N, C-alpha and C positions, 0 to 999 in steps of 0.2 A: 825533635820533642814529640813522637807520636802521641796525636788525640785519638780517643777511644771511640770506634765507631756504637753510633744508637743503634745498629740495626739490629733487629732479630732474625736469625739464621731459623729457615723451616728446618725440623729435623729430619734427615734423611739416614738410612741405614749406609753402613758404608762398606765398600770394596777396596782391594789393593790393586793398583798399575804396576807392578813389578814392588820395587818399595815405596810408591808413592799411594799414601791413602785418597781415596774420593770419597766425600761425604761425610755425615756425623758431623765431627765438629772439626773435621780436618780443614790446613786453609784452604782455600779456594783456589785450584791448580791452573796457571798458564799455559797452554799447548798451541802448536802450529802444527802444520805440515808442510814436509819438502815439496819440493817443485823441481828438482832436479829429476835426470832420467833414472829410477832406482838403480838399474843395472850400471849406471856410471857409479861405479863405488865410493872412488875416492871424493869426487862432486858432492855427492850426497852425505857422504862422514862429516866434511869441511862444512857444509851447510847447517848440518845439526848440532857443528861445535860451535858456530857462529850462534847458533839460537839457546844454547846453555849459556853461553856467556851472555846472552842479554836476560837469562834469568829461567828459559823454559824448564818446565818441571817435567815434559812430557813432548814425545815428538810421534807424528803419524806420518806412515808414509805407504805411499798405493803401491799393491803388489797386485797388478793385474794379470800377470804371466806368470808359469810356473821358472822362467830363468829369473825375472825378478824376486822371487821368492827364493834363490839361490842367493843372487846377491844381497838378498833382506838379511839372509842368514852371517854374509862377512860384516856385512853394516854394523849390524848387534854388538861383533863382539869388539867393534873399535870404538865403541861408544858407551858412554856411562849414565845414561836417563833413558826411562823406559821406553818403550818403539811401540804403538799401535799399527797392526797391518792391516791395510783398507782394502777389504774384499767384496766384490758386487758380484752375484751370481752363481759363481764356480764355487758349490762346496768343497771338489777336491782342492783348490788353492787356499782355503780355509784351513783344512787337513795340515796341508805341507806349510804354512805359516806358522800353523802353531810349532810346529816339530821343530821350525828353525827357531824357536825364540822367540817370539811375539807375546810380548805383556799383554797384549789385549787385543779383541779381532773386533774391527768394525763390520760388522755385516745385518744384514734383517735377516729374520728366519723366514720370514716370508716368502723373499724371493729367490730361495738358495733351492725350490725344487721339491721333490713328494717327502715325506716323513721320516722317511727311512734317512736321506740326505741331512734332515735337520738334526734326527738323531744322532746321526755320528757325528756331525760337527758339535754338537752339545756334549756327546760324550768325552771326544776329544779334549775338547775346552776343561770339562770336568778334572778327565787323568791331569793334563799339565797343571792345571790351577790356575788359570786366566779368566777373565772376566770378556764379557760381550757388550760392545755398545751398540743399541739400536738406533739408526738414524731416519727419522724421518725428517723428509725434504717437502715442502710446497710442491716444487716441480718433476716431484715423480711420484704422485699419491698411485695406489692403485686404480685399475682402470674403473671397477665398480663405484669406488667411492667418488671418481673425479664426475661418474653419472648422478649418482646419488646427489651429491651436495653443487654440483652445473659448475662450481670454481674452488679453490681448493678454501678451505674457512678453520678456524681455528678447531672445530668441531669435528671438521676431515680428519683433522691431522691427532686429533687425540684418536680418533675410532680406528685410523691405521697403526698409530702406537700399540693402542688395547691389545691391537690382532696379535703382533709379534711379540706382547708382553706375554701374552695368552700359552702363545706355543712353546715359548720357555718353561711360563710356569705347569702346564703340563705334565713337561719331562723333567717336574721336580728342581728345575736350577735358576735359583736368584741371583746370580752374582752378573749382574748387569747393571747400564746406566741407559738412561736415553739423552737425545736430541732431539727436539721437533722447529728446525730452523725454515723460516722463510726470510726472501728479499725485502720483505716489505716488515716496518716496523710495528704497524699494528697487528698484522698477522701473528709476525713473532710474539709480542706481549701476550696477546689473546692466545695461542697454545701453551706459551708455557704455563700460564694462568693456571688454564683448564688442566692441564697432567699432572700439575703440580698438588691440584687440590683431590686427585684420584691415586696419586702414590706414593709410594717413601722411599723408592729408588732413587739414586744420587743422578743430577738433572746434569747436562752438558749443554752450554750455552753459546748459541751466534745467530749471527746475522750472516745467511748463507747467500755466496756472491754478492757481499756490499757494497763491490764497485772499487772504484781507484781511490789511492792512497786519501786524500782529502775527503772527499765525500763517503766512502766507506767508512773512515774512523768517527764521521758524526753520526752516521746511522748506527753504528753499533755501538756507540758510546751512548744514545740514547737509549736504544731499546733494551740492552744488557744493564744500562746502568737503573733503569726502571726496575730491570726484572731485580737487580740487585738488591736495591731501596727495598723491597716485598720481600726479602729474605730469600730470593728463591736464585738456585744455581749452586753447583759445586766444583764443576771446574769452565773455563773456557775456552773458544776458539774465536779470534778476530780474522775474517776472511777477507783479505783485499788482494786487488791485482798488486802486489806489492814482495819484495822480499822476505822469506816470512820471518825474520828476525826484527821485522818493523813491525809485524804482528804482536811478538812478545812483548813489545816495549809499549804497545797501545794498550795490551792485557792491562799489562803492570798500571801505565798511568791511568786507566778506569779506577782500577782495585785504590790505589793511592789515592785518587780524590775523594774518595768514600772512607777513607781512614779503615780499609778491610784488609789490606796487605801493605807492607813498605817492600822497596825492593830498589835499594841506592839512594843517590841525593833527590830529594824532592823540591826542585827549583822556583821560587817564590821570588817574581820581579816585577816592577811596576812598566805598564804597556808605555812608559815613556813619555815625556811633555818637553815644552820648551824651558821648562824648570831643569831638566836636568843637568848635573853638573859632567857627566862625561858619557860617552856612547853604549845606554842599558844594553840597544838591543844587539849591537857589535859584541860586548862584553858576555852577555848570556851567552849566544850563539857559540860563541868561542869555548866557552865553558861545559856547556853541555856536551859538544864532542870531545872536550879534554877529558871529560868526568863519566865517561860512559859506562867503564868498568869497575865503577867502585858498585859493590852488593851493600854494604853497611848501610844501615837505615840513618838519613840526615835530611834537615830543613836549612836551606840555603838562601838566604834571603837577599837579595842586592836591589837596592831602592838608589834612583838617580837624584833626591834631594829631600832634605831633613823636613819636607810635610808630613809623609807616611813613614818615612825610614826607619825612624827611632822605633816606633810602635811596632812595627813589622819584627825588626832587629830583634825587641826583647821574649819574640814568640820561637823565635830560630835557632838551632842550635849553632850556626853561625850567620851573624847579619851583617851587611855592608848599607851606610849612608852615607851618599856620593856628597863630597862637596869639595873643591881646589884652593890649595893643592891637594891638600890629605884629606880622606875620606878614615870616619870612624867605623872601627870593626866592634861589634858585640858577640861574646862569646857566652853562650846558654844564659841568654839575658841579661849580663852585665857589660858594662861599657868594659872595652880593654885595651886597643891601642889603635893610633894612627897608621895608616898606609897611603903608601906614593898613590895619587889619583893616576899617573901618567901607566903603571905597570899592574894595574887591578887583576887583570888574568892571571898573571904568574903568582901574586901573591894570595891570592884568593885560593887558586888549586894549590898551592904550599899546603894552606892552614886545614883545607877539607880534607886533603890525604893524611896530614898530622891524626885529624880528627880519627877519618876514619879506621886508619891504621890504632890509635886507642880503643876504639869500641870495637874492633876485632880483638883484641887482645883481652879485654875484659872480657868479651862474650867465650872467649876458650880458657882464660880461668876458669870462671864461671861451667864451665862444661867439665872441665877437672875436677875442681869443686863437687859437685852433683856427684861423679860419678866415683872419688873416693865416699 
C-alpha cells in the first residue's frame, strides 16, 4: 500500500535522456556509473545489466579516450538503458561520443577550451538532440573562484555553475541539467538550495566521493534526503566505493523511505528482541536476498511477536506476526491463514511472488485497457 508523499516538488523544465524524462513531473530517476574499464566491453555490459536489474533508469560510462568511445558505441548496441558519456576537457571526445550514440554528454563547457570548441560541441548536441549535464564539483572549482572564495562554498559552486550555464544560454542551448556536488553534507545542501533558487533546469543530486558503503550511504541519505524533502532534485546518483548496483539499491531505498518512488519489496521488520518467536534477522536477510529481483511495489511486514505485529501487518500488503508453532498471516490488512514458523522463508517467498505476479498481471491488463 503505497502511501502518498506529502513532498511538493519544485517545478523544473523537462529534458529527455534517451526515452527517460528528467524534470517536470517525471519520476525522480536513479542512476549510477560503471567502474569497469570501458574498453572491456563484455564486463561493462554485464555491469550495466546488473544495474538495470536493480532498477537503474540511466547509466553513465566514462569515455576518457577515443578507444573508449569506440567501445562505448558497441556497449550502446547491447544495452537498452540510456547511456551518458562522461567527458573531461577534450572536445573531440565529446563530438565522437555524440556520434557514437550517447544519450547525454556530461561535460563542463567552461573546461573544454575556446569558444569555437564549445560551439562545435553544442551544435553537435543540438544536431543529435542530446542534452548536456553540467557537473560542478567542490574539488575541482576554477582557480579564480578558489582564490576569490578561499575555499569551496555553496556560493562559489553556484558561481561556477552559472558560468557554465551562461556559455550554453548564449549559444541558445537550453537542453541541460546541473549538479553541484561536494563530499560534505552541509556544502552539498547549501549549493543545491542556492542553485535551485536561481534556475529552472533539472537538477542531478549527489554527494561526491561519499565514501565506502556504510558511511557513504548514511551521508548520501542525509544530504539527498534533506534536498528531496525540500522538493529539490530530478535525478540522483549515490557515489559509493562499492559495486554500482549497490548505489542503485540505496538510491531507491532513499526514495522509498520518502514515499517518492516504489521499486520492489518494501521490507518492514522489527529490530528483534527476546520476545521474538523466531530469528527475525536471519529470516529478513534471507528474504531480502531472495526477493531482490521483484520490481512490483509491495509492503512486506515481518514482526517477531504479537506486540506490534498485528498493527504493522494491517498496514502492509502481506504481514506476518510471529508465534510458535504457527505464525499468523495478514493479506491486505485482513487475517488470512497460519503458516509453519519453522518454514517461514519459503512460505513468505511463495506468497510474495504470487502477490507480485497478481500485481504485474493487473498492471498489464490496465495498460491494455488504456491502449484500447
